[in-house]
Structures are given as structure tokens and as C-alpha cells.
A tleap script that builds the chain and sets N, CA, C and O, in Angstrom:
source leaprc.protein.ff14SB
mol = sequence {
  NMET ILE ASN ALA THR ARG LYS GLY PHE THR
  LEU VAL GLU LEU VAL MET VAL ILE VAL ILE
  ILE GLY LEU LEU ALA ALA VAL VAL VAL PRO
  LYS PHE GLY ASP MET ARG SER GLU ALA THR
  ASN ALA ALA GLU ALA ALA THR VAL SER ALA
  VAL ARG THR GLY ILE LYS LEU VAL TYR MET
  THR ASN LEU ALA LYS GLY LEU ASP GLU TYR
  PRO SER LYS LEU ASP ASP ALA ALA ASN ASP
  VAL ALA SER GLU THR ASN PRO LEU PHE GLY
  ASN VAL LEU GLU GLU GLY ILE THR ASP SER
  ASN TRP LYS LYS THR GLY SER ARG SER TYR
  ARG TYR LEU PRO THR GLY ASN ARG TYR ARG
  TYR ASP ARG THR THR GLY LYS PHE GLU ARG
  CARG
}
set mol.1.N position { 12.984 47.847 -73.998 }
set mol.1.CA position { 11.763 47.113 -74.040 }
set mol.1.C position { 11.652 46.271 -72.772 }
set mol.1.O position { 12.617 45.649 -72.329 }
set mol.2.N position { 10.447 46.271 -72.201 }
set mol.2.CA position { 10.233 45.562 -70.946 }
set mol.2.C position { 9.729 44.164 -71.279 }
set mol.2.O position { 8.838 43.993 -72.111 }
set mol.3.N position { 10.306 43.176 -70.622 }
set mol.3.CA position { 9.898 41.785 -70.819 }
set mol.3.C position { 8.853 41.443 -69.757 }
set mol.3.O position { 9.192 41.133 -68.615 }
set mol.4.N position { 7.582 41.503 -70.147 }
set mol.4.CA position { 6.486 41.244 -69.206 }
set mol.4.C position { 6.103 39.765 -69.285 }
set mol.4.O position { 5.848 39.240 -70.368 }
set mol.5.N position { 6.066 39.115 -68.153 }
set mol.5.CA position { 5.608 37.725 -68.106 }
set mol.5.C position { 4.312 37.660 -67.312 }
set mol.5.O position { 4.095 38.409 -66.360 }
set mol.6.N position { 3.496 36.774 -67.724 }
set mol.6.CA position { 2.188 36.627 -67.079 }
set mol.6.C position { 2.322 35.713 -65.866 }
set mol.6.O position { 2.872 34.617 -65.968 }
set mol.7.N position { 1.817 36.166 -64.711 }
set mol.7.CA position { 1.991 35.404 -63.486 }
set mol.7.C position { 0.680 35.025 -62.806 }
set mol.7.O position { 0.718 34.655 -61.632 }
set mol.8.N position { -0.457 35.091 -63.454 }
set mol.8.CA position { -1.713 34.768 -62.792 }
set mol.8.C position { -2.842 34.667 -63.793 }
set mol.8.O position { -2.639 34.784 -65.001 }
set mol.9.N position { -4.052 34.443 -63.262 }
set mol.9.CA position { -5.243 34.339 -64.092 }
set mol.9.C position { -5.929 35.689 -64.168 }
set mol.9.O position { -5.887 36.487 -63.232 }
set mol.10.N position { -6.547 35.917 -65.283 }
set mol.10.CA position { -7.312 37.153 -65.403 }
set mol.10.C position { -8.667 36.954 -64.734 }
set mol.10.O position { -9.072 35.827 -64.449 }
set mol.11.N position { -9.350 38.045 -64.492 }
set mol.11.CA position { -10.671 37.992 -63.873 }
set mol.11.C position { -11.650 37.225 -64.752 }
set mol.11.O position { -12.490 36.483 -64.244 }
set mol.12.N position { -11.546 37.397 -66.053 }
set mol.12.CA position { -12.431 36.695 -66.984 }
set mol.12.C position { -12.215 35.185 -66.885 }
set mol.12.O position { -13.182 34.424 -66.883 }
set mol.13.N position { -10.984 34.752 -66.803 }
set mol.13.CA position { -10.690 33.319 -66.689 }
set mol.13.C position { -11.259 32.748 -65.387 }
set mol.13.O position { -11.841 31.664 -65.387 }
set mol.14.N position { -11.094 33.462 -64.304 }
set mol.14.CA position { -11.624 33.000 -63.024 }
set mol.14.C position { -13.152 32.910 -63.044 }
set mol.14.O position { -13.724 31.950 -62.529 }
set mol.15.N position { -13.805 33.900 -63.633 }
set mol.15.CA position { -15.265 33.893 -63.714 }
set mol.15.C position { -15.732 32.713 -64.562 }
set mol.15.O position { -16.714 32.057 -64.216 }
set mol.16.N position { -15.049 32.438 -65.658 }
set mol.16.CA position { -15.428 31.311 -66.519 }
set mol.16.C position { -15.310 29.975 -65.772 }
set mol.16.O position { -16.176 29.112 -65.914 }
set mol.17.N position { -14.262 29.802 -64.989 }
set mol.17.CA position { -14.086 28.566 -64.220 }
set mol.17.C position { -15.216 28.426 -63.194 }
set mol.17.O position { -15.759 27.336 -63.018 }
set mol.18.N position { -15.565 29.506 -62.529 }
set mol.18.CA position { -16.647 29.476 -61.540 }
set mol.18.C position { -17.973 29.137 -62.210 }
set mol.18.O position { -18.762 28.373 -61.654 }
set mol.19.N position { -18.232 29.685 -63.382 }
set mol.19.CA position { -19.465 29.392 -64.113 }
set mol.19.C position { -19.514 27.915 -64.512 }
set mol.19.O position { -20.559 27.276 -64.387 }
set mol.20.N position { -18.415 27.381 -64.982 }
set mol.20.CA position { -18.368 25.965 -65.380 }
set mol.20.C position { -18.599 25.060 -64.168 }
set mol.20.O position { -19.346 24.087 -64.263 }
set mol.21.N position { -17.973 25.365 -63.038 }
set mol.21.CA position { -18.163 24.573 -61.825 }
set mol.21.C position { -19.621 24.655 -61.372 }
set mol.21.O position { -20.191 23.649 -60.950 }
set mol.22.N position { -20.220 25.824 -61.454 }
set mol.22.CA position { -21.631 25.998 -61.091 }
set mol.22.C position { -22.549 25.161 -61.967 }
set mol.22.O position { -23.484 24.533 -61.471 }
set mol.23.N position { -22.287 25.151 -63.265 }
set mol.23.CA position { -23.095 24.348 -64.188 }
set mol.23.C position { -22.965 22.853 -63.885 }
set mol.23.O position { -23.956 22.123 -63.884 }
set mol.24.N position { -21.750 22.412 -63.634 }
set mol.24.CA position { -21.544 21.003 -63.294 }
set mol.24.C position { -22.271 20.640 -62.000 }
set mol.24.O position { -22.892 19.581 -61.912 }
set mol.25.N position { -22.197 21.502 -61.012 }
set mol.25.CA position { -22.883 21.250 -59.739 }
set mol.25.C position { -24.394 21.207 -59.941 }
set mol.25.O position { -25.074 20.390 -59.320 }
set mol.26.N position { -24.917 22.057 -60.782 }
set mol.26.CA position { -26.362 22.093 -61.029 }
set mol.26.C position { -26.845 20.803 -61.693 }
set mol.26.O position { -28.001 20.416 -61.522 }
set mol.27.N position { -25.982 20.145 -62.439 }
set mol.27.CA position { -26.351 18.899 -63.105 }
set mol.27.C position { -26.130 17.700 -62.176 }
set mol.27.O position { -26.953 16.785 -62.160 }
set mol.28.N position { -25.054 17.684 -61.413 }
set mol.28.CA position { -24.668 16.527 -60.610 }
set mol.28.C position { -25.460 16.424 -59.307 }
set mol.28.O position { -25.874 15.321 -58.950 }
set mol.29.N position { -25.686 17.498 -58.597 }
set mol.29.CA position { -26.338 17.458 -57.286 }
set mol.29.C position { -27.739 16.838 -57.353 }
set mol.29.O position { -28.047 15.996 -56.509 }
set mol.30.N position { -28.596 17.200 -58.295 }
set mol.30.CA position { -29.912 16.538 -58.354 }
set mol.30.C position { -29.824 15.031 -58.594 }
set mol.30.O position { -30.677 14.276 -58.129 }
set mol.31.N position { -28.808 14.600 -59.309 }
set mol.31.CA position { -28.639 13.166 -59.556 }
set mol.31.C position { -28.369 12.417 -58.255 }
set mol.31.O position { -28.860 11.302 -58.076 }
set mol.32.N position { -27.600 13.008 -57.350 }
set mol.32.CA position { -27.317 12.369 -56.066 }
set mol.32.C position { -28.571 12.298 -55.219 }
set mol.32.O position { -28.767 11.315 -54.505 }
set mol.33.N position { -29.421 13.300 -55.274 }
set mol.33.CA position { -30.691 13.279 -54.555 }
set mol.33.C position { -31.580 12.161 -55.051 }
set mol.33.O position { -32.222 11.479 -54.252 }
set mol.34.N position { -31.627 11.961 -56.361 }
set mol.34.CA position { -32.416 10.874 -56.940 }
set mol.34.C position { -31.868 9.516 -56.512 }
set mol.34.O position { -32.635 8.590 -56.253 }
set mol.35.N position { -30.558 9.398 -56.439 }
set mol.35.CA position { -29.941 8.129 -56.053 }
set mol.35.C position { -30.317 7.769 -54.623 }
set mol.35.O position { -30.539 6.597 -54.321 }
set mol.36.N position { -30.391 8.747 -53.749 }
set mol.36.CA position { -30.728 8.480 -52.355 }
set mol.36.C position { -32.162 7.960 -52.238 }
set mol.36.O position { -32.412 6.983 -51.532 }
set mol.37.N position { -33.097 8.606 -52.921 }
set mol.37.CA position { -34.485 8.144 -52.855 }
set mol.37.C position { -34.641 6.784 -53.534 }
set mol.37.O position { -35.434 5.957 -53.083 }
set mol.38.N position { -33.906 6.548 -54.596 }
set mol.38.CA position { -33.948 5.243 -55.256 }
set mol.38.C position { -33.412 4.159 -54.330 }
set mol.38.O position { -33.956 3.055 -54.290 }
set mol.39.N position { -32.357 4.460 -53.590 }
set mol.39.CA position { -31.794 3.495 -52.650 }
set mol.39.C position { -32.775 3.193 -51.525 }
set mol.39.O position { -32.909 2.042 -51.108 }
set mol.40.N position { -33.460 4.217 -51.036 }
set mol.40.CA position { -34.464 4.027 -49.984 }
set mol.40.C position { -35.592 3.148 -50.483 }
set mol.40.O position { -36.014 2.223 -49.789 }
set mol.41.N position { -36.086 3.426 -51.678 }
set mol.41.CA position { -37.162 2.619 -52.259 }
set mol.41.C position { -36.721 1.176 -52.495 }
set mol.41.O position { -37.494 0.243 -52.283 }
set mol.42.N position { -35.479 0.999 -52.934 }
set mol.42.CA position { -34.968 -0.351 -53.187 }
set mol.42.C position { -34.831 -1.137 -51.884 }
set mol.42.O position { -35.116 -2.334 -51.849 }
set mol.43.N position { -34.398 -0.473 -50.821 }
set mol.43.CA position { -34.276 -1.143 -49.521 }
set mol.43.C position { -35.646 -1.585 -49.011 }
set mol.43.O position { -35.790 -2.688 -48.484 }
set mol.44.N position { -36.640 -0.733 -49.168 }
set mol.44.CA position { -37.999 -1.081 -48.756 }
set mol.44.C position { -38.519 -2.272 -49.566 }
set mol.44.O position { -39.058 -3.227 -49.006 }
set mol.45.N position { -38.353 -2.206 -50.878 }
set mol.45.CA position { -38.836 -3.280 -51.752 }
set mol.45.C position { -38.133 -4.602 -51.441 }
set mol.45.O position { -38.764 -5.658 -51.482 }
set mol.46.N position { -36.844 -4.559 -51.132 }
set mol.46.CA position { -36.103 -5.779 -50.816 }
set mol.46.C position { -36.619 -6.417 -49.534 }
set mol.46.O position { -36.769 -7.637 -49.464 }
set mol.47.N position { -36.889 -5.604 -48.523 }
set mol.47.CA position { -37.413 -6.151 -47.266 }
set mol.47.C position { -38.800 -6.740 -47.466 }
set mol.47.O position { -39.087 -7.834 -46.981 }
set mol.48.N position { -39.661 -6.020 -48.177 }
set mol.48.CA position { -41.020 -6.513 -48.433 }
set mol.48.C position { -40.956 -7.840 -49.194 }
set mol.48.O position { -41.689 -8.775 -48.872 }
set mol.49.N position { -40.098 -7.922 -50.184 }
set mol.49.CA position { -39.944 -9.154 -50.957 }
set mol.49.C position { -39.439 -10.299 -50.078 }
set mol.49.O position { -39.920 -11.427 -50.190 }
set mol.50.N position { -38.477 -10.012 -49.211 }
set mol.50.CA position { -37.946 -11.042 -48.315 }
set mol.50.C position { -39.026 -11.540 -47.357 }
set mol.50.O position { -39.120 -12.740 -47.102 }
set mol.51.N position { -39.834 -10.634 -46.829 }
set mol.51.CA position { -40.914 -11.029 -45.916 }
set mol.51.C position { -41.925 -11.898 -46.651 }
set mol.51.O position { -42.358 -12.925 -46.128 }
set mol.52.N position { -42.298 -11.499 -47.845 }
set mol.52.CA position { -43.258 -12.296 -48.624 }
set mol.52.C position { -42.708 -13.693 -48.928 }
set mol.52.O position { -43.437 -14.683 -48.862 }
set mol.53.N position { -41.439 -13.762 -49.256 }
set mol.53.CA position { -40.808 -15.053 -49.516 }
set mol.53.C position { -40.775 -15.891 -48.241 }
set mol.53.O position { -41.025 -17.096 -48.279 }
set mol.54.N position { -40.467 -15.252 -47.111 }
set mol.54.CA position { -40.460 -15.962 -45.832 }
set mol.54.C position { -41.831 -16.516 -45.480 }
set mol.54.O position { -41.938 -17.635 -44.977 }
set mol.55.N position { -42.874 -15.748 -45.737 }
set mol.55.CA position { -44.250 -16.210 -45.482 }
set mol.55.C position { -44.534 -17.451 -46.317 }
set mol.55.O position { -45.108 -18.420 -45.820 }
set mol.56.N position { -44.133 -17.423 -47.584 }
set mol.56.CA position { -44.359 -18.574 -48.475 }
set mol.56.C position { -43.576 -19.800 -48.004 }
set mol.56.O position { -44.077 -20.922 -48.064 }
set mol.57.N position { -42.345 -19.582 -47.534 }
set mol.57.CA position { -41.545 -20.712 -47.060 }
set mol.57.C position { -42.165 -21.347 -45.814 }
set mol.57.O position { -42.201 -22.572 -45.694 }
set mol.58.N position { -42.645 -20.529 -44.900 }
set mol.58.CA position { -43.308 -21.071 -43.710 }
set mol.58.C position { -44.566 -21.824 -44.125 }
set mol.58.O position { -44.847 -22.900 -43.598 }
set mol.59.N position { -45.314 -21.274 -45.053 }
set mol.59.CA position { -46.532 -21.940 -45.539 }
set mol.59.C position { -46.199 -23.298 -46.167 }
set mol.59.O position { -46.867 -24.297 -45.902 }
set mol.60.N position { -45.161 -23.315 -46.999 }
set mol.60.CA position { -44.762 -24.570 -47.651 }
set mol.60.C position { -44.284 -25.592 -46.620 }
set mol.60.O position { -44.570 -26.782 -46.752 }
set mol.61.N position { -43.567 -25.143 -45.609 }
set mol.61.CA position { -43.132 -26.039 -44.539 }
set mol.61.C position { -44.336 -26.618 -43.813 }
set mol.61.O position { -44.379 -27.809 -43.507 }
set mol.62.N position { -45.314 -25.760 -43.540 }
set mol.62.CA position { -46.544 -26.225 -42.885 }
set mol.62.C position { -47.288 -27.231 -43.766 }
set mol.62.O position { -47.810 -28.228 -43.267 }
set mol.63.N position { -47.337 -26.970 -45.070 }
set mol.63.CA position { -48.000 -27.916 -45.988 }
set mol.63.C position { -47.316 -29.285 -45.957 }
set mol.63.O position { -47.977 -30.323 -45.983 }
set mol.64.N position { -45.988 -29.268 -45.900 }
set mol.64.CA position { -45.246 -30.526 -45.850 }
set mol.64.C position { -45.573 -31.307 -44.581 }
set mol.64.O position { -45.464 -32.533 -44.554 }
set mol.65.N position { -45.967 -30.601 -43.544 }
set mol.65.CA position { -46.353 -31.239 -42.280 }
set mol.65.C position { -47.849 -31.588 -42.249 }
set mol.65.O position { -48.353 -32.108 -41.254 }
set mol.66.N position { -48.546 -31.294 -43.351 }
set mol.66.CA position { -49.968 -31.591 -43.420 }
set mol.66.C position { -50.861 -30.479 -42.889 }
set mol.66.O position { -52.057 -30.684 -42.687 }
set mol.67.N position { -50.285 -29.302 -42.661 }
set mol.67.CA position { -51.061 -28.165 -42.160 }
set mol.67.C position { -51.232 -27.131 -43.268 }
set mol.67.O position { -50.244 -26.685 -43.851 }
set mol.68.N position { -52.445 -26.754 -43.559 }
set mol.68.CA position { -52.714 -25.748 -44.593 }
set mol.68.C position { -52.914 -24.394 -43.922 }
set mol.68.O position { -54.029 -23.878 -43.855 }
set mol.69.N position { -51.798 -23.818 -43.418 }
set mol.69.CA position { -51.915 -22.532 -42.720 }
set mol.69.C position { -50.670 -21.680 -42.887 }
set mol.69.O position { -49.543 -22.166 -42.970 }
set mol.70.N position { -50.936 -20.392 -42.933 }
set mol.70.CA position { -49.865 -19.393 -42.981 }
set mol.70.C position { -49.425 -19.101 -41.546 }
set mol.70.O position { -50.118 -19.471 -40.598 }
set mol.71.N position { -48.275 -18.439 -41.381 }
set mol.71.CA position { -47.867 -18.087 -40.016 }
set mol.71.C position { -48.931 -17.207 -39.356 }
set mol.71.O position { -49.498 -16.330 -40.008 }
set mol.72.N position { -49.201 -17.431 -38.086 }
set mol.72.CA position { -50.228 -16.641 -37.406 }
set mol.72.C position { -49.775 -15.204 -37.191 }
set mol.72.O position { -50.600 -14.291 -37.140 }
set mol.73.N position { -48.469 -15.001 -37.064 }
set mol.73.CA position { -47.906 -13.655 -36.921 }
set mol.73.C position { -46.492 -13.656 -37.489 }
set mol.73.O position { -45.856 -14.702 -37.616 }
set mol.74.N position { -46.023 -12.477 -37.821 }
set mol.74.CA position { -44.704 -12.368 -38.451 }
set mol.74.C position { -43.569 -12.289 -37.441 }
set mol.74.O position { -42.418 -12.568 -37.775 }
set mol.75.N position { -43.889 -11.911 -36.208 }
set mol.75.CA position { -42.855 -11.798 -35.182 }
set mol.75.C position { -43.489 -11.708 -33.803 }
set mol.75.O position { -44.709 -11.630 -33.658 }
set mol.76.N position { -42.624 -11.722 -32.798 }
set mol.76.CA position { -43.048 -11.543 -31.417 }
set mol.76.C position { -42.539 -10.209 -30.881 }
set mol.76.O position { -42.462 -10.014 -29.667 }
set mol.77.N position { -42.195 -9.303 -31.769 }
set mol.77.CA position { -41.608 -8.021 -31.389 }
set mol.77.C position { -42.648 -7.088 -30.773 }
set mol.77.O position { -43.852 -7.243 -30.975 }
set mol.78.N position { -42.148 -6.128 -30.023 }
set mol.78.CA position { -43.003 -5.095 -29.440 }
set mol.78.C position { -43.381 -4.084 -30.518 }
set mol.78.O position { -42.696 -3.965 -31.534 }
set mol.79.N position { -44.465 -3.364 -30.292 }
set mol.79.CA position { -44.856 -2.298 -31.220 }
set mol.79.C position { -43.897 -1.132 -31.048 }
set mol.79.O position { -44.108 -0.249 -30.217 }
set mol.80.N position { -42.851 -1.145 -31.842 }
set mol.80.CA position { -41.811 -0.123 -31.749 }
set mol.80.C position { -40.916 -0.239 -32.976 }
set mol.80.O position { -41.152 -1.067 -33.857 }
set mol.81.N position { -39.899 0.591 -33.020 }
set mol.81.CA position { -38.928 0.582 -34.116 }
set mol.81.C position { -38.070 -0.676 -34.017 }
set mol.81.O position { -37.729 -1.119 -32.920 }
set mol.82.N position { -37.729 -1.240 -35.153 }
set mol.82.CA position { -36.852 -2.414 -35.190 }
set mol.82.C position { -35.478 -2.059 -34.636 }
set mol.82.O position { -34.966 -0.960 -34.850 }
set mol.83.N position { -34.900 -3.005 -33.927 }
set mol.83.CA position { -33.555 -2.813 -33.362 }
set mol.83.C position { -32.962 -4.185 -33.079 }
set mol.83.O position { -33.602 -5.210 -33.314 }
set mol.84.N position { -31.749 -4.195 -32.579 }
set mol.84.CA position { -31.097 -5.461 -32.220 }
set mol.84.C position { -31.902 -6.196 -31.146 }
set mol.84.O position { -31.964 -7.425 -31.144 }
set mol.85.N position { -32.509 -5.449 -30.248 }
set mol.85.CA position { -33.287 -6.066 -29.174 }
set mol.85.C position { -34.760 -6.239 -29.541 }
set mol.85.O position { -35.509 -6.881 -28.804 }
set mol.86.N position { -35.178 -5.680 -30.662 }
set mol.86.CA position { -36.573 -5.775 -31.107 }
set mol.86.C position { -36.622 -6.068 -32.613 }
set mol.86.O position { -37.124 -5.250 -33.385 }
set mol.87.N position { -36.100 -7.237 -33.036 }
set mol.87.CA position { -36.088 -7.539 -34.474 }
set mol.87.C position { -37.495 -7.835 -34.982 }
set mol.87.O position { -38.272 -8.531 -34.329 }
set mol.88.N position { -37.806 -7.302 -36.147 }
set mol.88.CA position { -39.104 -7.518 -36.767 }
set mol.88.C position { -39.023 -8.675 -37.768 }
set mol.88.O position { -37.952 -8.988 -38.286 }
set mol.89.N position { -40.161 -9.296 -38.026 }
set mol.89.CA position { -40.320 -10.373 -39.010 }
set mol.89.C position { -39.511 -11.626 -38.644 }
set mol.89.O position { -39.136 -12.399 -39.525 }
set mol.90.N position { -39.248 -11.823 -37.367 }
set mol.90.CA position { -38.429 -12.950 -36.909 }
set mol.90.C position { -39.061 -14.311 -37.102 }
set mol.90.O position { -38.352 -15.316 -37.068 }
set mol.91.N position { -40.368 -14.385 -37.303 }
set mol.91.CA position { -41.011 -15.679 -37.516 }
set mol.91.C position { -40.936 -16.142 -38.968 }
set mol.91.O position { -41.200 -17.307 -39.265 }
set mol.92.N position { -40.578 -15.232 -39.872 }
set mol.92.CA position { -40.487 -15.606 -41.288 }
set mol.92.C position { -39.098 -15.353 -41.876 }
set mol.92.O position { -38.781 -15.854 -42.955 }
set mol.93.N position { -38.281 -14.589 -41.181 }
set mol.93.CA position { -36.895 -14.360 -41.596 }
set mol.93.C position { -35.986 -14.845 -40.468 }
set mol.93.O position { -36.226 -14.548 -39.298 }
set mol.94.N position { -34.970 -15.573 -40.818 }
set mol.94.CA position { -34.152 -16.257 -39.819 }
set mol.94.C position { -33.681 -15.341 -38.684 }
set mol.94.O position { -33.815 -15.703 -37.516 }
set mol.95.N position { -33.149 -14.198 -38.993 }
set mol.95.CA position { -32.637 -13.318 -37.940 }
set mol.95.C position { -33.523 -12.104 -37.721 }
set mol.95.O position { -33.261 -11.299 -36.827 }
set mol.96.N position { -34.554 -11.965 -38.514 }
set mol.96.CA position { -35.408 -10.789 -38.409 }
set mol.96.C position { -34.732 -9.556 -38.994 }
set mol.96.O position { -33.599 -9.621 -39.471 }
set mol.97.N position { -35.432 -8.451 -38.950 }
set mol.97.CA position { -34.919 -7.185 -39.474 }
set mol.97.C position { -34.646 -6.257 -38.293 }
set mol.97.O position { -35.511 -6.058 -37.440 }
set mol.98.N position { -33.452 -5.696 -38.247 }
set mol.98.CA position { -33.097 -4.769 -37.172 }
set mol.98.C position { -32.928 -3.341 -37.691 }
set mol.98.O position { -32.479 -2.455 -36.964 }
set mol.99.N position { -33.288 -3.133 -38.934 }
set mol.99.CA position { -33.194 -1.824 -39.582 }
set mol.99.C position { -34.183 -0.855 -38.926 }
set mol.99.O position { -35.392 -1.079 -38.978 }
set mol.100.N position { -33.685 0.205 -38.319 }
set mol.100.CA position { -34.540 1.142 -37.581 }
set mol.100.C position { -35.455 1.967 -38.481 }
set mol.100.O position { -36.195 2.821 -37.993 }
set mol.101.N position { -35.413 1.723 -39.781 }
set mol.101.CA position { -36.359 2.378 -40.684 }
set mol.101.C position { -37.730 1.702 -40.642 }
set mol.101.O position { -38.714 2.262 -41.124 }
set mol.102.N position { -37.795 0.508 -40.069 }
set mol.102.CA position { -39.049 -0.232 -39.959 }
set mol.102.C position { -39.603 -0.100 -38.549 }
set mol.102.O position { -38.857 -0.115 -37.571 }
set mol.103.N position { -40.911 0.028 -38.460 }
set mol.103.CA position { -41.575 0.146 -37.167 }
set mol.103.C position { -42.824 -0.733 -37.161 }
set mol.103.O position { -43.604 -0.736 -38.113 }
set mol.104.N position { -42.994 -1.469 -36.083 }
set mol.104.CA position { -44.210 -2.261 -35.898 }
set mol.104.C position { -45.239 -1.346 -35.246 }
set mol.104.O position { -44.966 -0.725 -34.219 }
set mol.105.N position { -46.424 -1.266 -35.849 }
set mol.105.CA position { -47.444 -0.345 -35.348 }
set mol.105.C position { -48.669 -1.065 -34.793 }
set mol.105.O position { -49.570 -0.424 -34.253 }
set mol.106.N position { -48.709 -2.373 -34.920 }
set mol.106.CA position { -49.826 -3.165 -34.424 }
set mol.106.C position { -49.454 -4.633 -34.495 }
set mol.106.O position { -48.347 -4.972 -34.913 }
set mol.107.N position { -50.373 -5.515 -34.090 }
set mol.107.CA position { -50.031 -6.938 -34.066 }
set mol.107.C position { -49.663 -7.480 -35.446 }
set mol.107.O position { -48.867 -8.413 -35.553 }
set mol.108.N position { -50.237 -6.900 -36.501 }
set mol.108.CA position { -49.918 -7.345 -37.865 }
set mol.108.C position { -49.734 -6.168 -38.827 }
set mol.108.O position { -49.938 -6.312 -40.032 }
set mol.109.N position { -49.353 -5.016 -38.299 }
set mol.109.CA position { -49.163 -3.851 -39.174 }
set mol.109.C position { -47.790 -3.224 -38.927 }
set mol.109.O position { -47.270 -3.209 -37.811 }
set mol.110.N position { -47.234 -2.711 -40.021 }
set mol.110.CA position { -45.870 -2.194 -40.011 }
set mol.110.C position { -45.802 -0.915 -40.846 }
set mol.110.O position { -46.673 -0.635 -41.669 }
set mol.111.N position { -44.744 -0.157 -40.604 }
set mol.111.CA position { -44.558 1.090 -41.353 }
set mol.111.C position { -43.089 1.246 -41.711 }
set mol.111.O position { -42.203 1.013 -40.888 }
set mol.112.N position { -42.846 1.645 -42.961 }
set mol.112.CA position { -41.478 1.971 -43.381 }
set mol.112.C position { -41.331 3.479 -43.237 }
set mol.112.O position { -41.936 4.236 -43.997 }
set mol.113.N position { -40.543 3.918 -42.281 }
set mol.113.CA position { -40.493 5.326 -41.881 }
set mol.113.C position { -40.029 6.299 -42.965 }
set mol.113.O position { -40.633 7.365 -43.089 }
set mol.114.N position { -38.992 6.000 -43.759 }
set mol.114.CA position { -38.558 6.994 -44.750 }
set mol.114.C position { -39.637 7.367 -45.773 }
set mol.114.O position { -39.721 8.524 -46.186 }
set mol.115.N position { -40.454 6.408 -46.179 }
set mol.115.CA position { -41.485 6.698 -47.187 }
set mol.115.C position { -42.857 6.882 -46.561 }
set mol.115.O position { -43.760 7.436 -47.188 }
set mol.116.N position { -43.017 6.421 -45.325 }
set mol.116.CA position { -44.326 6.498 -44.672 }
set mol.116.C position { -45.285 5.407 -45.110 }
set mol.116.O position { -46.439 5.390 -44.682 }
set mol.117.N position { -44.822 4.494 -45.958 }
set mol.117.CA position { -45.693 3.414 -46.432 }
set mol.117.C position { -46.041 2.463 -45.287 }
set mol.117.O position { -45.200 2.128 -44.453 }
set mol.118.N position { -47.294 2.043 -45.274 }
set mol.118.CA position { -47.790 1.124 -44.238 }
set mol.118.C position { -48.114 -0.217 -44.875 }
set mol.118.O position { -48.606 -0.289 -46.001 }
set mol.119.N position { -47.826 -1.278 -44.128 }
set mol.119.CA position { -48.061 -2.642 -44.604 }
set mol.119.C position { -48.875 -3.402 -43.565 }
set mol.119.O position { -48.776 -3.152 -42.364 }
set mol.120.N position { -49.670 -4.323 -44.053 }
set mol.120.CA position { -50.522 -5.132 -43.174 }
set mol.120.C position { -50.404 -6.590 -43.588 }
set mol.120.O position { -50.398 -6.920 -44.774 }
set mol.121.N position { -50.310 -7.450 -42.592 }
set mol.121.CA position { -50.233 -8.890 -42.828 }
set mol.121.C position { -51.600 -9.515 -42.552 }
set mol.121.O position { -52.197 -9.304 -41.497 }
set mol.122.N position { -52.077 -10.287 -43.526 }
set mol.122.CA position { -53.343 -11.007 -43.383 }
set mol.122.C position { -53.022 -12.487 -43.204 }
set mol.122.O position { -52.619 -13.154 -44.158 }
set mol.123.N position { -53.194 -12.992 -42.018 }
set mol.123.CA position { -52.804 -14.379 -41.735 }
set mol.123.C position { -53.712 -15.406 -42.393 }
set mol.123.O position { -53.341 -16.575 -42.489 }
set mol.124.N position { -54.888 -15.001 -42.847 }
set mol.124.CA position { -55.771 -15.970 -43.516 }
set mol.124.C position { -55.374 -16.198 -44.975 }
set mol.124.O position { -55.571 -17.287 -45.514 }
set mol.125.N position { -54.816 -15.170 -45.606 }
set mol.125.CA position { -54.403 -15.300 -47.006 }
set mol.125.C position { -52.888 -15.336 -47.187 }
set mol.125.O position { -52.395 -15.686 -48.259 }
set mol.126.N position { -52.146 -14.972 -46.130 }
set mol.126.CA position { -50.686 -14.923 -46.212 }
set mol.126.C position { -50.158 -13.718 -46.953 }
set mol.126.O position { -48.983 -13.680 -47.317 }
set mol.127.N position { -51.003 -12.736 -47.181 }
set mol.127.CA position { -50.581 -11.548 -47.930 }
set mol.127.C position { -49.996 -10.488 -47.002 }
set mol.127.O position { -50.531 -10.203 -45.931 }
set mol.128.N position { -48.897 -9.924 -47.443 }
set mol.128.CA position { -48.242 -8.811 -46.761 }
set mol.128.C position { -48.280 -7.662 -47.760 }
set mol.128.O position { -47.447 -7.583 -48.663 }
set mol.129.N position { -49.259 -6.770 -47.587 }
set mol.129.CA position { -49.510 -5.766 -48.611 }
set mol.129.C position { -49.474 -4.349 -48.062 }
set mol.129.O position { -49.743 -4.083 -46.891 }
set mol.130.N position { -49.128 -3.465 -48.971 }
set mol.130.CA position { -49.155 -2.036 -48.656 }
set mol.130.C position { -50.611 -1.593 -48.627 }
set mol.130.O position { -51.413 -1.992 -49.472 }
set mol.131.N position { -50.936 -0.768 -47.648 }
set mol.131.CA position { -52.312 -0.263 -47.575 }
set mol.131.C position { -52.352 1.226 -47.565 }
set mol.131.O position { -53.432 1.815 -47.507 }
savepdb mol mol.pdb
quit
């Protein structure tokens, strides 16, 4: 009688493992895609919120000085992408934003590049809104 010992996986076992890995990948990969877009949206919302808060703080500081006015502009940056040498929102945020996802497109208009959303600052009302 021959003593046969098993030394490997059968083809059926290998196919089953590949199918299971494929199913797991099909479930997990879309979740990572959603996380990336959620992170992008959260970063945009955080910056917009910080700018709005900065506008209010400047307004409140002006009120304390007896001036009823919002900042005339949000920064002195060039119309270009934010960078270390071109920080955006420097008049309402202490160090400004250097995130290259933001671009200044006019004296009071901005764009968040990943989503394409555009924002406009109204110095008469102090509103920084998506348009």
C-alpha cells in the first residue's frame, strides 16, 4: 500500500480563494473612493467655515473700534493658485491658506479646484458664498 501525502492546494481551492479575494476587493475598493471624495469635501467645508469665521472676527474687531464695516478684501494675493508665496485669505486668517487646491480668480472670487466650486466675497454684507 502506498502512503500518499498531500503536498499542495487543489485547483478548486485556489479558485475559491481567488473568488473570495475578488469579492472582498469589490466591496472595499468603492469604499476607499468614497472616503477620498468625503475628505475633499470636508477640507473645502473646513476652509470655507474658517474664512467665514475670520470675516466675522474682523467685523467684530472693527465694531469694537467703532467701525461698522467688513474687511474690504480677504487678501492681497495675486490671482493664482495658493502657495507659500501666494497665501489666500491672509486678511481674515492669521497665516492665510497655502493649499494649492484653492485658486484666486478675481479680486473677491475664489475656486476650489478639486470640486470646481466657486466662491464670492461680498464686502458690503460680509458673506462668503458659493455661487
